[in-house]
C-alpha positions as CSV (number, residue, x, y, z in Angstrom):
1,M,27.4,-10.0,-27.2
2,S,27.5,-9.3,-23.5
3,T,27.6,-12.3,-21.2
4,I,25.3,-13.0,-18.2
5,N,28.1,-12.2,-15.7
6,E,28.8,-8.8,-17.4
7,L,25.2,-7.8,-17.2
8,Y,24.5,-9.1,-13.7
9,Q,26.5,-6.5,-11.7
10,N,25.7,-4.9,-8.4
11,V,26.3,-1.1,-8.8
12,S,24.1,0.0,-6.0
13,G,25.7,2.9,-4.1
14,K,28.1,3.8,-6.9
15,N,28.1,6.9,-8.9
16,K,28.1,6.9,-12.7
17,D,31.8,7.6,-13.0
18,E,32.4,4.4,-11.1
19,Y,30.5,2.2,-13.4
20,R,31.1,3.9,-16.8
21,D,32.5,0.7,-18.2
22,Y,29.3,-1.1,-17.1
23,L,27.2,1.5,-19.0
24,L,29.1,0.6,-22.2
25,V,28.3,-3.1,-21.5
26,L,24.7,-2.3,-21.3
27,D,24.9,-0.2,-24.4
28,R,26.4,-3.1,-26.4
29,M,23.7,-5.5,-25.2
30,D,21.5,-7.0,-27.9
31,W,18.2,-6.5,-26.1
32,H,16.3,-8.4,-28.8
33,S,17.8,-11.6,-27.4
34,Y,16.9,-10.9,-23.8
35,D,14.7,-13.4,-22.2
36,Y,13.6,-12.5,-18.7
37,T,12.8,-16.1,-17.9
38,T,16.4,-17.3,-18.4
39,W,18.5,-14.5,-17.1
40,P,19.6,-14.3,-13.4
41,C,17.8,-11.0,-13.1
42,A,14.4,-12.7,-13.8
43,D,14.0,-13.5,-10.0
44,L,11.5,-16.3,-10.7
45,S,12.3,-18.4,-7.7
46,F,8.8,-17.6,-6.3
47,Q,5.6,-16.8,-8.1
48,D,3.6,-14.4,-6.0
49,L,4.9,-11.1,-4.6
50,D,3.5,-8.7,-2.1
51,T,1.3,-6.4,-4.1
52,N,1.9,-3.6,-1.6
53,E,5.6,-3.6,-2.3
54,N,7.8,-2.6,-5.3
55,Y,10.2,-5.3,-6.5
56,D,13.2,-5.4,-8.6
57,V,13.8,-7.9,-11.4
58,W,17.2,-8.7,-9.9
59,P,18.3,-8.7,-6.2
60,F,20.8,-5.9,-6.4
61,K,19.1,-3.4,-8.6
62,P,20.3,0.3,-8.0
63,N,17.8,3.2,-7.7
64,L,15.8,4.5,-10.6
65,N,18.6,6.9,-11.5
66,E,21.0,4.1,-12.1
67,P,21.0,1.3,-14.8
68,H,18.3,-1.3,-14.1
69,W,16.3,-3.9,-15.9
70,V,12.7,-3.6,-17.1
71,D,10.7,-4.2,-13.9
72,L,8.4,-7.0,-15.1
73,N,7.6,-8.0,-11.5
74,N,5.7,-4.8,-11.0
75,Q,3.5,-5.5,-14.0
76,F,2.5,-8.9,-12.7
77,P,3.3,-9.1,-9.0
78,S,1.0,-12.0,-8.2
79,G,-1.7,-14.4,-9.3
80,I,-2.5,-16.3,-12.4
81,R,-1.5,-13.5,-14.7
82,R,2.1,-13.7,-13.4
83,Y,2.1,-17.4,-13.7
84,G,0.8,-17.2,-17.3
85,Y,3.4,-14.5,-18.2
86,V,6.2,-16.5,-16.7
87,N,5.1,-19.6,-18.7
88,K,4.5,-17.6,-21.9
89,F,0.8,-18.6,-22.2
90,V,-1.1,-17.6,-25.3
91,M,-4.8,-17.6,-25.9
92,P,-5.9,-20.6,-27.9
93,E,-7.0,-20.0,-31.5
94,Q,-10.5,-21.4,-30.7
95,V,-11.1,-18.6,-28.2
96,R,-9.5,-15.9,-30.4
97,E,-11.9,-16.6,-33.1
98,L,-14.8,-15.7,-30.7
99,S,-16.0,-12.2,-29.8
100,H,-15.0,-11.0,-26.4
101,D,-18.5,-11.4,-25.0
102,D,-19.0,-14.8,-26.4
103,A,-15.6,-16.0,-25.2
104,T,-16.3,-14.6,-21.8
105,D,-19.7,-16.4,-21.5
106,I,-18.3,-19.7,-22.8
107,L,-15.3,-19.8,-20.5
108,N,-17.4,-18.8,-17.4
109,D,-19.8,-21.5,-18.2
110,I,-16.9,-24.0,-18.4
111,K,-15.6,-22.6,-15.1
112,D,-18.9,-23.4,-13.4
113,L,-18.3,-27.1,-14.3
114,K,-15.1,-27.3,-12.3
115,D,-16.6,-28.2,-9.0
116,N,-19.6,-30.2,-10.2
117,N,-18.2,-32.2,-13.2
118,A,-14.4,-32.5,-13.3
119,E,-14.3,-34.8,-16.2
120,E,-16.5,-32.6,-18.4
121,F,-14.5,-29.6,-17.2
122,N,-11.3,-31.1,-18.5
123,D,-12.9,-32.1,-21.7
124,Q,-14.2,-28.6,-22.3
125,I,-10.9,-26.8,-21.6
126,N,-9.2,-29.2,-23.9
127,E,-11.7,-28.7,-26.6
128,Y,-11.1,-24.9,-26.5
129,G,-7.3,-25.4,-26.8
130,F,-6.2,-25.0,-23.1
131,S,-3.3,-27.2,-22.0
132,D,-4.4,-27.5,-18.4
133,E,-6.6,-25.7,-15.6
134,K,-4.1,-22.9,-15.0
135,H,-3.8,-22.1,-18.7
136,F,-7.7,-22.0,-18.7
137,L,-7.9,-19.7,-15.6
138,W,-5.2,-17.5,-17.1
139,G,-7.4,-17.1,-20.2
140,I,-10.3,-16.0,-18.2
141,A,-8.2,-13.4,-16.3
142,L,-6.9,-12.1,-19.7
143,L,-10.5,-11.6,-20.8
144,D,-11.4,-10.0,-17.6
145,D,-8.4,-7.6,-17.8
146,A,-9.4,-6.6,-21.4
147,E,-12.9,-5.8,-20.2
148,E,-11.6,-3.8,-17.3
149,K,-9.4,-1.8,-19.6
150,A,-12.4,-1.2,-21.9
151,Y,-14.5,0.1,-19.0
152,D,-11.6,2.2,-17.8
153,A,-11.2,3.8,-21.2
154,A,-15.0,4.5,-21.4
155,D,-15.0,6.0,-17.9
156,D,-12.0,8.2,-18.9
157,F,-13.9,9.4,-21.9
158,L,-17.0,10.2,-19.8
159,K,-15.1,12.0,-17.2
160,E,-13.4,14.1,-20.0
161,Q,-16.8,15.0,-21.4
162,K,-18.2,15.8,-18.1
163,A,-15.3,18.1,-17.2
164,K,-16.0,20.0,-20.5
165,L,-19.6,20.3,-19.8
166,D,-18.9,21.5,-16.3
167,A,-16.5,24.1,-17.5
168,Q,-19.1,25.2,-20.1
169,M,-21.8,25.5,-17.4
170,D,-19.5,27.5,-15.1
171,A,-19.0,29.9,-18.0
172,H,-22.7,30.2,-18.3
173,V,-23.1,30.9,-14.7
174,E,-20.4,33.6,-14.8
175,A,-22.1,35.2,-17.8
176,A,-25.5,35.1,-16.0
177,E,-24.0,36.8,-13.0
178,A,-22.3,39.5,-15.2
179,G,-25.6,40.0,-17.0
180,G,-27.6,40.5,-13.8
181,L,-29.8,37.4,-14.2
182,L,-28.8,36.3,-10.7
183,D,-29.3,39.7,-9.1
184,P,-31.5,39.5,-6.0
185,I,-35.3,40.1,-6.4
186,S,-36.8,42.2,-3.7
187,G,-33.7,41.4,-1.6
188,I,-34.1,37.6,-2.1
189,D,-31.2,36.0,-4.0
190,M,-31.4,32.7,-5.9
191,E,-29.6,30.6,-3.3
192,T,-32.0,31.9,-0.5
193,W,-35.1,31.2,-2.6
194,A,-33.9,27.7,-3.6
195,A,-33.0,26.8,0.0
196,A,-36.4,28.1,1.2
197,N,-38.2,25.9,-1.3
198,A,-36.1,22.9,-0.2
199,K,-37.1,23.5,3.4
200,I,-40.8,23.7,2.3
201,A,-40.5,20.5,0.4
202,G,-38.9,19.0,3.5
203,G,-41.8,19.8,5.7
204,M,-40.9,23.2,7.2
205,D,-43.9,25.4,7.7
206,L,-44.2,28.2,5.2
207,E,-44.6,30.9,7.9
208,E,-41.5,29.7,9.5
209,V,-39.6,29.8,6.2
210,L,-40.7,33.4,5.5
211,K,-39.7,34.3,9.0
212,V,-36.1,33.0,8.3
213,V,-36.1,34.7,4.9
214,G,-37.3,37.9,6.4
215,T,-40.2,38.6,4.1
216,E,-44.0,38.3,3.8
217,K,-46.2,36.0,1.7
218,P,-47.2,38.6,-1.0
219,I,-43.6,39.5,-1.6
220,W,-42.7,35.9,-1.5
221,D,-45.2,35.1,-4.2
222,E,-44.0,37.9,-6.4
223,V,-40.4,36.8,-5.9
224,S,-41.2,33.1,-6.8
225,A,-43.0,34.2,-9.8
226,E,-40.1,36.4,-11.1
227,W,-37.4,33.7,-10.3
228,T,-39.5,31.1,-12.1
229,A,-39.8,33.4,-15.1
230,R,-36.1,34.0,-15.2
231,M,-35.4,30.3,-15.1
232,S,-37.9,29.6,-17.9
233,Q,-36.3,32.2,-20.1
234,D,-32.7,31.2,-19.5
235,T,-31.7,29.0,-22.4
236,T,-28.3,28.3,-20.9
237,F,-29.8,26.7,-17.8
238,A,-27.3,28.6,-15.6
239,I,-30.1,29.8,-13.2
240,S,-31.3,26.3,-13.0
241,K,-27.9,25.1,-12.1
242,V,-27.5,27.6,-9.2
243,Y,-31.0,26.7,-8.0
244,G,-30.3,23.0,-8.1
245,D,-27.1,23.3,-6.2
246,A,-28.7,25.4,-3.5
247,F,-31.8,23.3,-3.3
248,M,-29.8,20.0,-2.7
249,N,-27.5,21.8,-0.2
250,S,-30.1,23.9,1.6
251,N,-28.3,24.5,4.8
252,I,-26.7,27.7,3.6
253,G,-27.1,31.4,4.1
254,K,-30.0,32.3,6.3
255,F,-30.8,28.6,6.7
256,A,-27.3,27.7,7.9
257,S,-27.9,27.9,11.6
258,E,-28.7,24.8,13.6
259,E,-31.8,26.4,15.0
260,T,-33.2,27.0,11.6
261,N,-32.7,23.3,10.6
262,Q,-34.2,21.8,13.7
263,G,-37.5,20.1,13.1
264,S,-37.6,21.1,9.4
265,A,-36.9,17.8,7.9
266,S,-37.1,14.0,8.7
267,S,-34.9,12.2,11.2
268,S,-32.6,11.3,8.3
269,S,-31.8,14.8,7.3
270,N,-29.0,15.2,9.9
271,G,-27.0,12.4,8.3
272,S,-28.5,9.4,10.0
273,G,-31.2,6.7,9.3
274,G,-32.5,6.3,5.7
275,L,-30.5,9.0,4.2
276,N,-27.1,7.6,5.3
277,E,-28.2,4.1,4.2
278,V,-29.2,5.1,0.7
279,M,-26.1,7.3,0.3
280,E,-24.0,4.1,0.9
281,D,-26.0,1.6,-1.1
282,F,-26.4,2.1,-4.8
283,E,-28.8,-0.9,-5.1
284,L,-31.1,0.6,-2.5
285,Y,-31.1,3.9,-4.5
286,I,-32.2,2.1,-7.6
287,K,-34.8,0.1,-5.6
288,I,-36.4,3.3,-4.2
289,M,-36.3,4.9,-7.6
290,C,-38.2,1.9,-9.1
291,H,-40.6,1.9,-6.2
292,Q,-41.5,5.5,-6.9
293,N,-41.8,4.9,-10.6
294,M,-44.0,1.9,-10.3
295,G,-46.0,3.6,-7.5
296,A,-46.8,6.6,-9.7
297,T,-48.3,4.3,-12.3
298,Q,-50.6,2.8,-9.6
299,G,-51.6,6.1,-8.0
300,K,-49.2,6.1,-5.1
301,D,-47.7,9.4,-3.8
302,A,-43.9,9.6,-4.3
303,A,-43.5,11.5,-1.0
304,S,-45.3,8.8,0.9
305,I,-43.1,6.1,-0.6
306,L,-40.0,8.0,0.5
307,Q,-41.4,8.1,4.0
308,E,-41.5,4.3,4.0
309,Y,-37.7,4.5,3.6
310,G,-37.2,7.2,6.2
311,L,-36.6,9.9,3.6
312,T,-38.1,13.3,2.7
313,V,-38.2,15.0,-0.7
314,T,-35.3,17.1,0.3
315,D,-33.3,14.0,1.3
316,W,-34.1,12.4,-2.1
317,S,-32.7,15.5,-3.9
318,S,-29.5,15.1,-1.9
319,V,-29.4,11.4,-2.8
320,G,-29.8,12.1,-6.5
321,A,-27.0,14.7,-6.3
322,H,-24.8,12.1,-4.7
323,W,-25.4,9.3,-7.2
324,S,-26.1,11.0,-10.5
325,P,-22.5,12.2,-11.0
326,K,-21.1,8.8,-10.2
327,M,-23.4,7.1,-12.7
328,A,-22.5,9.7,-15.4
329,T,-18.8,8.7,-15.2
330,D,-18.9,5.0,-14.3
331,T,-19.8,2.6,-17.1
332,R,-20.0,-0.3,-14.8
333,M,-22.5,1.4,-12.5
334,A,-24.6,2.4,-15.5
335,L,-24.8,-1.2,-16.6
336,Q,-25.6,-2.3,-13.0
337,M,-28.4,0.3,-12.9
338,G,-30.1,-1.3,-15.9
339,E,-30.0,-4.8,-14.3
340,L,-31.3,-3.5,-11.0
341,M,-34.1,-1.5,-12.6
342,E,-35.2,-4.7,-14.4
343,K,-35.1,-6.6,-11.1
344,Y,-37.0,-4.1,-9.0
345,N,-39.5,-2.9,-11.6
346,A,-40.6,-6.5,-11.9
347,E,-40.8,-6.9,-8.1
348,F,-42.9,-3.8,-7.5
349,A,-45.1,-4.4,-10.4
350,S,-46.0,-7.9,-9.1
351,A,-46.3,-6.5,-5.5
352,K,-48.4,-3.5,-6.5
353,A,-45.5,-1.0,-5.9
354,G,-44.2,-2.6,-2.7
355,D,-47.2,-3.8,-0.7
356,D,-44.7,-6.1,0.9
357,I,-41.5,-4.2,1.3
358,D,-38.3,-5.8,2.6
359,F,-36.2,-2.9,3.8
């Protein structure tokens, strides 16, 4: 078996011909007996490392193309997980017998005792098989890591499914284009019609919209009826997808000029005020959603509720387009949504849909 001194060699800067014998030493090493806590390469003289740096497990490790040790320091660079790994902590049997959710709830309840009742805290961690406070905190960290990994796995699955659905919808749109379903009607294409409807919903006068589109009301009415009919008959929803994209991003085509967009929406439509705030605050988005839902049951107009937050109907469409894809691929956000909806539905129900709004 190789000795410590034979394994602990600095070959940095050497080529492989110069340390061929050293490669043979490594090859003869019985790695089943390797214990990173006892070999010089463990580098355990300090516990926490800078998480922005990459560290070697021995002070003279060569580059990645040369022989090197398994880099355990990069797996656990700092914190209680590193401390627990170094000290070979294991989860007590009392905790392993519990489900993940029950174990998490119990340990967090015990953690809450730490600052209020030190004696009971120590009794509780001993009852659940932890040797000391650090062992206990490591146990909580281990459960948290397992939960994060589960969430990440769920998110990866959702993202994979969304990518498949997006690809399928793109194929439907291409087929619709090839089949003529997206051909303009009386010179008005789908994007223009959708953008025009968005402007109308945002408060732009119909006459001004028709002027930008370059048509008259009788033709507009015919075009609207035909586009609506096409959408209702499209079982692939390709037309609806194109419509939705243009409606939520209505500053396109004939409506792209700055002059066209002036005065056509609320003060928030240029990226300020209420729109900016709700784009950055997920809780606020859920709050407004609940406000509208509860307001509808009490006879309040959804548009008027949006105005209380400095938003237009068009703004709200943009907000939905911003948050919906995130919720579709973020399990944590979906769970948070349920908690927030419960909170704000109760608030607005008791306040009659926000008679007393704290915004």
